[in-house]
N, C-alpha and C positions, 0 to 999 in steps of 0.2 A: 504493499498499499504505500503511496506516495506520501511525503511528511505533509502534515497539514501547515498552512501559513496564516498568522494571524490576519484577520480581516480589519483595515485601516480605516475609520470613518471619514468620508470625504468632508472637506472643508467648504463652509459656505461664507461668502462675504457679506450678506446682507442679515442683519438680525431679526427683520419681520419674516425671513424666510425661515430662519432657525425657530422661532416664536411658534408659526404655522405647523411646521414640522415636528416639534414637542407636542403642540396640542393633539395632532392628528395620530401619533404613535400613542399617547396616553389614552386617546379614547378608543382606540383599536386594543389597547391592553385591558382596559376595564370591559370591554365587551366581549373578550374572549377569554379571560380568565374569571372560573367560576367562583362564586363567594358564598360559602356556606353560613346560614345562621345559626347551627348548632355545632358544638365543637365534637370533634371525634377523637377518641383514643384506640390507638393500634398497637399489638405488643407483636415485638419482633423475637420470635424464638428462633434461637441459632447457637451457632458453634463461635469460633474467633472470629470469623468473617464477620458476623454481626456485632459482637461484643467490640469490635476495634482494636484487635491485638497490636501492640507495638507503636501505637499511636496515641497523642495526647487526646484526652476524652472528647474535646470539643471536635477533633478531626476525624473521628471515627464515623463508621458508616449510618448508624442511627442518628447522630446529632446532625450529620450534613445532609441526609434525607428529609429530616425534620424542617431545616430550615430552606432547602430546595421547595418542600410542599408549602410553607408558609409564605415564600416568597411568591408562589403560584397563587395565593389568594385561599388555602385551606386554613382553617381554625383546628388543627392536628397536633395530638401529642404522640410521641411513639415510646413507648417503654422498651428499653432495651433489655431482652432474656436473652443475650446471647453469653455462653460460658464456654471459655477456651479449651478445648481438647474435648468438647461434648461430641457425642455419637448420638445417631436417633435412638439407641437404647437409652441415653441418658435423658433426652429430651422427652422421651415417653413416660420416664419415671419422675419427671417434674411437672409435666403437663397439666394435671389437677391443681397442683398449688400456684401454678404459673396464673391459669385463668381465674383463680378464686379474686384476682386484682381484676375490677370492673373494668373491662374493654369492650370495643366496637367490632373488633376485625383482630385477624389473626395472622401474621407472616410466619411462614416455615422455611428456614434455611439451614438444612441439617443432611448428613450424608458424606460431606468431605473425609471427615476422619473414618468413617465405615470405609470408604474406598482406600484411603491411604492404609487402612490395617487389612485389606483383602476380606472384609467380611462378606458373607454369602448375601448375595442381592435380594435373596428371599426374605433374608432377616430383617434388612434394611426397609424394605417393603412392607413387611408385618408391622415393625414400628412405626413407619410414617402412617400407615392405616389408623393405628391406635390414635396416635395426634390427631389425624383429621376427624376420626369419629368423636374425640372427645369435643373438639370443638365444634362439630356440627351439632352435638346434642345440647348447645349451646345456643345455635343458630347463629352462629359467628359465620361470616363471609372470609372466605381463605386465598391467600395467595402463596403458591407453593413453588419455591424457587428451586431450580434444579442445580445439579454441578456435573460435570462432565469428567469422566474418567478415561486416563490416557491408555497407551496399550501395554502398558507394563505387564498386566495380569493376562494378557491374551485376548484376541478378539472376541471370544466368548463371554469372557466377564466384563469385559468393555460394553458389549451390546446388552446384556442382561441389565448391567447397574444403570447404562444412559436411559434404558427404556422404562425405569421405574417411575419417573416425574411424569413426564407425557401421560402414561398409561394411569396413574393414579387422577391424575386432574381430569382425565375423561371420564373415570369411573364414579368419582365422587363429585362431578361438576365444579372444580375449584378453578380459580383464576393460575394462570402458569406462566412463570418466567424459564426460560429455558434453562439458562447457566449463568450463575452468579457473576462469573468472570468473562461474559462475552465482550464486553465493552473494551478490558485490557487487551484480548485477544484480537480484536479488531483493529488494535493499534501497534500489534507485535511488530510489523515490518518498518515502524519509524527508527532512524537512527536514535540509539542510549534508550529505546523505550522498557527495557528490563530495569534499567538503574533508575528511571523516571516514574516508572508505575508499581514496580513492587518492590518489596522491601529486600534486604540481603539476604532472608531466609529462603527466598524465591518462592514463597508460598503465599503470602500477605501483601494486599496492596498497600502502596504507600497513600497518603492523604490526597496525592495528586489523581494516582490511581482510584481510589474511592470516589473521586469528583466525577470521575468517566463512569463508574457504575452507578452513582445516583443520577446522571443526566438519563442514562438509558433505561433504567429501571422505573425512575419516576411516575412514567406514565402508567404502567401497570399498578403503580400504589393508587394512582389518582382514580383508576378503575376500581379498585378495592374500596377507597373511599366512597365511591357512586353507591355501591352494593350496601352500605352501610344503612342508608335511608335515613340518615340524622341531618 
């Protein structure tokens, strides 16, 4: 992929033209950004990718996503229920007390550590089903966020693991975002992309990498907000 260049604003010599342009842009922004009358709370259940491993608290995934949504006009609060090192089994073990806190919707980002451990995809699927069913028992809309397995464990494992998320989304009628790291993968061919978007451990995104992820996943979270009916 070609390196992206910053888009520089044009310079206008006439002050009235600038005022007219600003007025028009503001009107368009107000017309297109949804404004909600009621606040929305979303719980983000996940592992270190959700928790914000290796980053200052305000630069993690949940705070950056909350800021992005609020800038878009949503009165939303995100609860960070990410635990570093957590597996789908860990998420299942804590789902009841996680949902004990009042919330309007659930984001599920689990499975990366299952994959890194070579966990049987059938077990991962069963654990995620338990989490989904617990949330649906409370009539919560769900955004299921996938993660892609590399070929290290062979094509059979890769295929079985990668099929978990789309099949569950279809079976349980949830929203689905294909791969948490898609936005970073899309920039992989940029010079210096690895150092810019991924921490030295080669696994977790930098703050700049998180910003890419938030911009890409944001519309899916907006769709989740729409399902809350608040």
